[in-house]
PAVO-760834 format. One record per residue (C-alpha): x, y, z. Coordinates in steps of 0.5 Angstrom, whole numbers, padded with zeros to 4 digits, always signed. Layout:
REM PAVO-760834
XYZ/...
***
This chain:
REM PAVO-760834
+0236+0236+0083/+0230+0238+0080/+0229+0233+0076/+0229+0227+0081/+0224+0231+0085/+0220+0231+0078/+0222+0224+0080/+0219+0223+0087/+0213+0227+0085/+0215+0232+0090/+0217+0239+0091/+0220+0242+0097/+0214+0248+0096/+0210+0243+0097/+0213+0239+0102/+0212+0246+0107/+0205+0245+0105/+0204+0238+0107/+0205+0240+0113/+0213+0236+0113/+0217+0241+0116/+0223+0234+0116/+0230+0237+0117/+0235+0235+0113/+0241+0232+0114/+0247+0235+0112/+0244+0242+0111/+0247+0246+0117/+0254+0242+0115/+0253+0246+0107/+0251+0252+0111/+0257+0252+0115/+0263+0249+0110/+0259+0256+0106/+0261+0260+0111/+0269+0257+0113/+0270+0257+0105/+0270+0265+0105/+0276+0267+0106/+0278+0274+0110/+0277+0280+0106/+0282+0287+0109/+0281+0294+0108/+0285+0296+0103/+0289+0303+0103/+0285+0306+0098/+0278+0304+0102/+0277+0299+0097/+0277+0291+0099/+0283+0286+0097/+0284+0279+0100/+0289+0278+0104/+0294+0273+0103/+0297+0272+0109/+0290+0271+0112/+0288+0267+0107/+0293+0262+0108/+0292+0262+0115/+0285+0260+0114/+0287+0254+0109/+0292+0251+0115/+0285+0252+0120/+0281+0248+0115/+0286+0244+0114/+0286+0242+0121/+0279+0242+0122/+0279+0236+0118/+0283+0233+0120/+0279+0234+0128/+0277+0227+0129/+0269+0227+0132/+0272+0224+0140/+0277+0230+0139/+0271+0236+0139/+0272+0238+0132/+0266+0238+0127/+0267+0232+0121/+0266+0236+0114/+0262+0230+0110/+0264+0230+0102/+0259+0234+0097/+0257+0227+0094/+0255+0225+0101/+0250+0230+0102/+0247+0231+0096/+0245+0222+0097/+0242+0225+0104/+0238+0230+0100/+0235+0225+0095/+0233+0220+0100/+0230+0225+0105/+0226+0227+0099/+0225+0220+0098/+0222+0219+0105/+0217+0225+0103/+0215+0223+0098/+0212+0215+0100/+0210+0220+0106/+0206+0224+0102/+0203+0218+0097/+0201+0214+0104/+0197+0221+0106/+0194+0222+0100/+0192+0214+0099/+0188+0214+0106/+0185+0221+0105/+0182+0218+0098/+0180+0210+0098/+0181+0210+0106/+0176+0216+0107/+0181+0218+0113/+0179+0225+0114/+0187+0227+0115/+0188+0234+0117/+0193+0237+0111/+0199+0237+0116/+0199+0230+0119/+0205+0226+0121/+0206+0219+0122/+0202+0220+0129/+0196+0221+0126/+0196+0216+0122/+0198+0210+0127/+0193+0214+0132/+0187+0213+0126/+0189+0205+0124/+0190+0204+0130/+0183+0207+0133/+0181+0203+0126/+0183+0196+0128/+0178+0198+0135/+0184+0200+0140/+0183+0207+0145/+0189+0212+0143/+0189+0217+0149/+0191+0225+0147/+0197+0224+0150/+0199+0217+0146/+0197+0212+0151/+0194+0206+0146/+0190+0200+0149/+0185+0195+0146/+0179+0195+0148/+0175+0189+0152/+0167+0191+0151/+0162+0190+0145/+0158+0196+0141/+0156+0199+0135/+0161+0203+0133/+0160+0210+0134/+0158+0213+0127/+0165+0217+0125/+0164+0225+0128/+0170+0226+0133/+0178+0225+0133/+0184+0225+0137/+0190+0226+0136/+0197+0226+0140/+0198+0234+0136/+0192+0237+0137/+0188+0235+0144/+0193+0237+0148/+0192+0236+0155/+0192+0240+0161/+0198+0243+0164/+0196+0242+0169/+0193+0234+0169/+0196+0230+0172/+0198+0223+0169/+0192+0217+0172/+0195+0210+0173/+0193+0206+0167/+0195+0211+0162/+0186+0214+0163/+0186+0221+0165/+0182+0223+0171/+0176+0227+0169/+0181+0231+0165/+0178+0237+0160/+0181+0237+0153/+0180+0241+0147/+0178+0240+0140/+0178+0244+0133/+0172+0244+0130/+0175+0242+0124/+0178+0236+0128/+0171+0235+0131/+0169+0233+0123/+0174+0228+0122/+0175+0220+0122/+0179+0217+0128/+0178+0217+0134/+0175+0210+0135/+0170+0210+0143/+0169+0203+0144/+0162+0201+0147/+0165+0201+0153/+0164+0209+0152/+0167+0215+0157/+0162+0215+0163/+0160+0222+0163/+0158+0226+0170/+0156+0232+0170/+0160+0235+0177/+0166+0233+0171/+0163+0239+0166/+0163+0243+0173/+0169+0242+0173/+0173+0244+0167/+0168+0250+0167/+0171+0252+0173/+0178+0251+0171/+0177+0255+0165/+0174+0260+0168/+0169+0262+0163/+0161+0259+0162/+0160+0254+0158/+0153+0251+0153/+0154+0243+0156/+0151+0238+0151/+0152+0231+0151/+0154+0227+0145/+0149+0221+0145/+0154+0218+0139/+0160+0216+0144/+0158+0219+0151/+0161+0223+0153/+0160+0231+0155/+0162+0236+0150/+0162+0243+0151/+0162+0249+0147/+0167+0255+0149/+0169+0261+0145/+0169+0257+0138/+0172+0251+0141/+0169+0245+0143/+0173+0242+0150/+0172+0235+0151/+0170+0233+0158/+0173+0226+0158/+0172+0222+0165/+0176+0219+0170/+0173+0211+0167/+0171+0206+0161/+0163+0204+0161/+0163+0197+0165/+0162+0191+0161/+0154+0189+0160/+0155+0182+0163/+0146+0182+0163/+0145+0174+0160/+0151+0172+0161/+0151+0164+0164/+0151+0163+0171/+0157+0163+0176/+0157+0161+0183/+0159+0166+0188/+0162+0163+0195/+0166+0167+0201/+0170+0164+0205/+0170+0164+0212/+0175+0167+0216/+0180+0163+0218/+0179+0163+0225/+0172+0162+0224/+0174+0156+0229/+0179+0156+0234/+0183+0151+0236/+0179+0147+0241/+0174+0145+0235/+0169+0151+0238/+0166+0156+0232/+0167+0164+0235/+0162+0169+0236/+0156+0164+0232/+0152+0170+0233/+0156+0174+0229/+0158+0170+0224/+0150+0168+0224/+0149+0176+0222/+0154+0175+0217/+0151+0170+0214/+0145+0172+0213/+0147+0178+0209/+0151+0175+0205/+0144+0170+0204/+0140+0177+0203/+0144+0178+0196/+0143+0171+0193/+0150+0168+0195/+0151+0162+0194/+0154+0158+0199/+0161+0158+0204/+0168+0156+0203/+0171+0154+0210/+0177+0150+0212/+0178+0144+0215/+0184+0145+0219/+0188+0138+0220/+0192+0141+0226/+0185+0142+0231/+0181+0136+0228/+0186+0132+0229/+0191+0136+0234/+0193+0132+0239/+0192+0123+0238/+0194+0120+0232/+0187+0119+0229/+0182+0121+0234/+0178+0127+0231/+0175+0133+0233/+0170+0134+0229/+0163+0138+0234/+0166+0145+0232/+0165+0144+0224/+0159+0140+0225/+0155+0147+0228/+0158+0151+0224/+0156+0148+0218/+0148+0146+0221/+0148+0154+0220/+0150+0154+0214/+0144+0149+0213/+0138+0153+0216/+0140+0159+0212/+0140+0154+0205/+0147+0155+0203/+0152+0151+0200/+0158+0148+0203/+0165+0148+0200/+0169+0144+0205/+0178+0145+0204/+0182+0139+0206/+0187+0143+0210/+0194+0139+0211/+0197+0145+0213/+0199+0150+0217/+0196+0157+0218/+0200+0162+0219/+0206+0167+0216/+0203+0168+0209/+0200+0174+0206/+0193+0175+0209/+0194+0170+0214/+0192+0172+0222/+0191+0166+0226/+0196+0162+0227/+0194+0154+0226/+0201+0149+0226/+0200+0142+0223/+0197+0137+0230/+0201+0136+0236/+0204+0130+0235/+0207+0131+0228/+0210+0136+0231/+0213+0132+0236/+0216+0128+0231/+0219+0133+0227/+0223+0136+0234/+0226+0128+0232/+0225+0127+0225/+0225+0134+0222/+0228+0130+0216/+0219+0130+0216/+0219+0137+0214/+0220+0141+0207/+0228+0143+0207/+0232+0149+0203/+0240+0148+0201/+0242+0152+0208/+0238+0146+0212/+0233+0151+0214/+0226+0146+0215/+0219+0149+0214/+0213+0146+0218/+0208+0149+0214/+0207+0142+0211/+0210+0135+0211/+0215+0133+0206/+0214+0130+0200/+0219+0125+0201/+0215+0121+0206/+0209+0120+0202/+0211+0113+0203/+0215+0113+0208/+0212+0110+0214/+0215+0116+0219/+0208+0118+0223/+0206+0113+0228/+0207+0106+0223/+0203+0111+0218/+0205+0114+0212/+0203+0120+0209/+0198+0119+0204/+0195+0115+0209/+0194+0120+0214/+0190+0123+0209/+0187+0118+0206/+0184+0117+0215/+0183+0124+0215/+0179+0124+0209/+0176+0118+0210/+0173+0120+0218/+0171+0127+0214/+0166+0123+0209/+0164+0119+0215/+0162+0125+0220/+0158+0129+0216/+0155+0124+0211/+0147+0127+0212/+0151+0133+0209/+0153+0129+0203/+0146+0127+0202/+0142+0132+0203/+0147+0137+0198/+0149+0142+0204/+0156+0140+0202/+0157+0141+0193/+0165+0141+0192/+0170+0138+0197/+0178+0142+0196/+0184+0137+0197/+0189+0141+0200/+0196+0138+0196/+0202+0143+0200/+0203+0149+0202/+0196+0154+0203/+0193+0148+0201/+0197+0149+0193/+0200+0145+0190/+0207+0147+0189/+0213+0147+0194/+0215+0152+0199/+0218+0155+0194/+0218+0163+0197/+0216+0163+0205/+0216+0170+0208/+0219+0167+0215/+0226+0165+0211/+0226+0171+0209/+0224+0172+0201/+0221+0178+0198/+0217+0178+0192/+0220+0178+0187/+0225+0174+0189/+0226+0167+0185/+0225+0163+0192/+0230+0157+0193/+0229+0149+0191/+0225+0146+0197/+0229+0138+0196/+0233+0138+0202/+0231+0133+0207/+0233+0126+0209/+0228+0123+0204/+0227+0128+0197/+0235+0126+0197/+0234+0119+0197/+0230+0119+0191/+0234+0124+0187/+0240+0119+0188/+0236+0114+0186/+0234+0117+0180/+0240+0119+0178/+0243+0113+0179/+0238+0109+0174/+0240+0116+0170/+0247+0113+0170/+0250+0119+0173/+0251+0118+0180/+0254+0124+0181/+0247+0129+0179/+0244+0126+0186/+0245+0134+0188/+0241+0140+0188/+0244+0145+0183/+0249+0150+0187/+0248+0155+0183/+0242+0157+0184/+0242+0163+0188/+0239+0165+0194/+0231+0167+0196/+0231+0174+0193/+0236+0173+0188/+0233+0175+0181/+0234+0169+0175/+0240+0174+0171/+0245+0174+0178/+0245+0165+0178/+0248+0161+0173/+0242+0157+0173/+0237+0161+0172/+0240+0166+0167/+0239+0166+0159/+0243+0159+0156/+0243+0157+0164/+0244+0151+0167/+0237+0150+0168/+0238+0148+0159/+0244+0144+0161/+0244+0137+0161/+0244+0136+0169/+0238+0142+0170/+0233+0138+0165/+0234+0132+0168/+0233+0135+0175/+0228+0139+0174/+0225+0133+0171/+0224+0129+0177/+0224+0135+0182/+0217+0136+0178/+0214+0130+0176/+0215+0129+0184/+0211+0133+0185/+0205+0131+0180/+0206+0124+0183/+0204+0127+0189/+0198+0129+0187/+0197+0124+0183/+0197+0119+0190/+0193+0124+0193/+0188+0125+0189/+0187+0118+0187/+0186+0117+0195/+0181+0123+0195/+0176+0120+0189/+0176+0113+0193/+0174+0117+0200/+0169+0122+0197/+0166+0119+0190/+0160+0123+0186/+0162+0129+0190/+0165+0134+0186/+0173+0136+0187/+0178+0140+0186/+0186+0141+0187/+0188+0148+0187/+0194+0151+0183/+0197+0158+0184/+0200+0162+0180/+0206+0164+0179/+0207+0170+0176/+0213+0173+0176/+0220+0172+0172/+0215+0170+0167/+0217+0173+0161/+0225+0171+0162/+0227+0164+0158/+0227+0160+0165/+0221+0162+0168/+0225+0162+0175/+0220+0163+0181/+0216+0157+0178/+0221+0151+0177/+0223+0153+0184/+0216+0152+0186/+0216+0146+0182/+0213+0148+0174/+0217+0146+0170/+0215+0151+0165/+0221+0154+0162/+0220+0158+0154/+0220+0151+0151/+0216+0146+0155/+0210+0146+0158/+0210+0146+0165/+0203+0145+0167/+0199+0140+0161/+0202+0134+0165/+0199+0136+0172/+0192+0137+0168/+0192+0130+0166/+0192+0128+0173/+0186+0133+0174/+0184+0129+0167/+0184+0123+0170/+0181+0123+0176/+0176+0127+0174/+0178+0133+0178/+0177+0141+0177/+0182+0146+0177/+0182+0153+0182/+0187+0157+0179/+0188+0163+0185/+0188+0169+0179/+0194+0172+0179/+0191+0178+0180/+0195+0184+0179/+0195+0187+0185/+0197+0181+0188/+0205+0184+0191/+0200+0190+0193/+0202+0188+0201/+0210+0184+0199/+0214+0191+0197/+0210+0197+0195/+0216+0200+0192/+0218+0194+0187/+0216+0196+0179/+0212+0190+0177/+0216+0191+0170/+0223+0189+0174/+0220+0183+0175/+0218+0181+0168/+0211+0178+0171/+0205+0177+0166/+0200+0175+0170/+0196+0175+0164/+0199+0171+0159/+0200+0165+0165/+0192+0166+0167/+0190+0164+0160/+0196+0158+0159/+0193+0154+0164/+0185+0157+0163/+0186+0154+0156/+0190+0148+0157/+0184+0146+0163/+0178+0147+0158/+0181+0145+0151/+0182+0137+0156/+0174+0139+0158/+0176+0141+0166/+0172+0144+0171/+0176+0151+0172/+0174+0154+0179/+0178+0160+0182/+0179+0165+0188/+0181+0172+0189/+0189+0171+0193/+0188+0177+0196/+0182+0181+0199/+0179+0186+0193/+0172+0192+0195/+0175+0195+0188/+0170+0196+0182/+0178+0195+0178/+0179+0189+0182/+0171+0185+0180/+0171+0187+0173/+0178+0184+0173/+0175+0177+0176/+0169+0178+0171/+0173+0179+0164/+0177+0172+0167/+0171+0168+0169/+0166+0170+0164/+0172+0172+0157/+0168+0176+0152/+0167+0173+0145/+0170+0167+0147/+0167+0161+0140/+0166+0156+0145/+0163+0159+0151/+0166+0158+0156/+0166+0160+0163/+0168+0159+0172/+0164+0153+0175/+0165+0157+0181/+0169+0163+0184/+0170+0164+0192/+0171+0170+0195/+0177+0171+0199/+0174+0172+0205/+0168+0175+0210/+0170+0180+0214/+0169+0187+0217/+0172+0190+0211/+0166+0187+0206/+0161+0188+0211/+0163+0195+0210/+0156+0198+0207/+0160+0201+0202/+0163+0195+0200/+0158+0191+0200/+0154+0194+0195/+0158+0194+0191/+0160+0187+0193/+0153+0185+0191/+0152+0189+0184/+0159+0184+0184/+0156+0177+0185/+0149+0180+0180/+0154+0180+0174/+0157+0173+0176/+0151+0171+0176/+0149+0174+0169/+0144+0180+0172/+0142+0187+0169/+0145+0192+0176/+0146+0198+0176/+0151+0204+0178/+0152+0206+0184/+0155+0213+0185/+0158+0215+0191/
***
C-alpha cells in the first residue's frame, strides 16, 4: 500500500493537510468486521482468560448467518478484503488527482486557493474567472454588464462566506442587503469576480448590518468592487446590496417609445371618453419626450350597424388632439373583439350585423372540438367565402382599411400617422384563439385546435383527398383539452402522434392556413397603405417550449416542434410584403395574473429562448422589429428586461428595436413614482444618460 501511495504522489498525512478528508468506502465495514472477528472470551476458574469453544462455535454460526443476509433483509453485506483494498486505492488516486489540480491552479493560474480548498472553491473560482457571479449560497448566474474588471482582491466561496442565519433567501438568487462575513485571509485571494454591474451601496444597508451585529463598525467603501466593507473585530463584513447596478444605455441607439391608449378611449358611439383628462395625460407624456401613442381603431365601433357605413368622428377628434401636441400615431386595424382576455377592461364586440349573421351561420366563427364557438374574431375558413352579405372576410377587411386611408389622408401626408398595424387574429395577433379564457383555459394548458367550423373542415378534407388519404380529413382525436399537459395526451407527448405521418400532415395544413391568411391580408394592406410603415403582431407562446412537441405553439398555429422552425415561414411572408414584425415580449411575469400558484418551471417554459429564436429569424432576414409588453409593468426590473431585449448587448451588427410600445396609459402609470420611473425608461430607450431614483 505504501508503494501505491508513493506512485500517486500523496499520503494520508498530505490529504489531511489539504483538507480532503473524504471518507473512504469500506473503512467502517472493515472496522466492524475486525470487531466481529474477535472471538468472545470467558473468565476461567483460576482468574485467567480462556476462549470458550461453545461460545466460539455459536459466534461462527452467527457470522455465517450474517454473511447470508441480504441488504433487503436488513443485514450488512461483508465485502471481500480485495474489494476494500481496491476501493481505498481508487479513493487515494482521486485525492492525488485533486491535489495536482489544486497545485496547478495555484502555480499556473494564479488562483490563491486556501490550503483546505475543496471542489466547490475550484468551480466557484473558475466560474468567476469566466465572468459569472457566484453568491455565497452557491447561486450562480451570468453577468449581463460590461466594464472594467476589478482587481483580484476579494474572494468568496460557499464555505468561507456563509449567509446570516436570519437572512431569508431572496428571489432570483440575489440576497436583499444581506451582510456577509469574510476572513481577512480570504480577502487577499483571487476568485470573486464582480462584474461591471457592481452591487449598489446604501448607507442604510451598512447601518442595518451594524444593528444586526450589535457592534460599532468602521465604515469604508471599496471603490474597486462597489460594495461596502466594514471592519468588525478583525473581520470584514461585506454589505451585499439588494440588486446589481443597472447597465448604462447612454450613447446607445435611439429607440422611439409609444404608449398604448386605454382600450375604451373611444366609446361605442365613437366619441372620445373624457377628452380633458386624456389631454392632460397626453401632455404629461409629451413633457417626458414620449414619441407618440398607439390607438386601436375598433371594427366593432366604426362599422357597427350597417355594412360599409363607417363612423370615424371620434377617432378624428382624438387624432387632432395628438397632432396638436406634435405626437406621432401608431394605429391598429382591430378586427377582433375586446373583452374576455387578460388585461381587457371594456367590452367591444364585433359589428352587430356580423353577430346577426353568426346567429344564423355560427360557422363563421372559430370552433373547437366540442363545438363551442368563439366570436372573438372571424374564422380563417371564410377568407374567400362570400358569407358576409355578399362579401368575403378579406374584402370586408380591405374595405375597412381603404375607408380609413381616405378619411385620414391628411394625417398620412403630414406624417402624424407613422405606423399601421394590421390585426390578423385574436388580440390582433397572428395566431388561432387556442387558449380562450372564456372557455375555461388556464395557464399553462396546451389549448385546443380551432379547426372544427364547416369551412375549415372543408379545407382539411380537400387537403387530405389531395394527399391521397381521405380519412385524414379530421382533427386529432387524442390532443386532450384546453388545460391538458403534453404528457397527458397521445398527440403531444414525447414520440406522440404529432410527429407521425398524420400528425405532420395535419400540422402542416393547420399552420399553412394561418400563413396564407397573413399573406392574403398583408398584400391587401400594402395596397391600401402604400408608402406607410406596416407591422404585423406575433405573440410569444412560451409555455411548453422545452418539450419536444411545443404543444401550446402547435395549437396556436406555430409548427415549431423541436425538429422544425415554425417561425421562418412567417418571417418569409413579412419579408415578401416589406412588413415589420411586432413581437409581444414573452415576459418573465406573463403568468402573474393567470395562476399565482403555478411554478413556471412546471410549464417547461423558456421565454428568453423563444424571444431570441424569433428576433434572430427576423433580423437575419433584415426585418424591422418592434415590440410591446403583454401586461402592465411599472417596476425597474421589468424596464431593465425590456431594455436588454430592445438593445442587445455586444450584438456584432448593432441590431435593436425600431420602436417600442408601452402598455398602457392609465392611472397606474400616472402615479408620481411610476411616472418618474417611466421617464427614466424613456430616456434610456432614447440613449440618454439618467440618474438613479431613490425612493
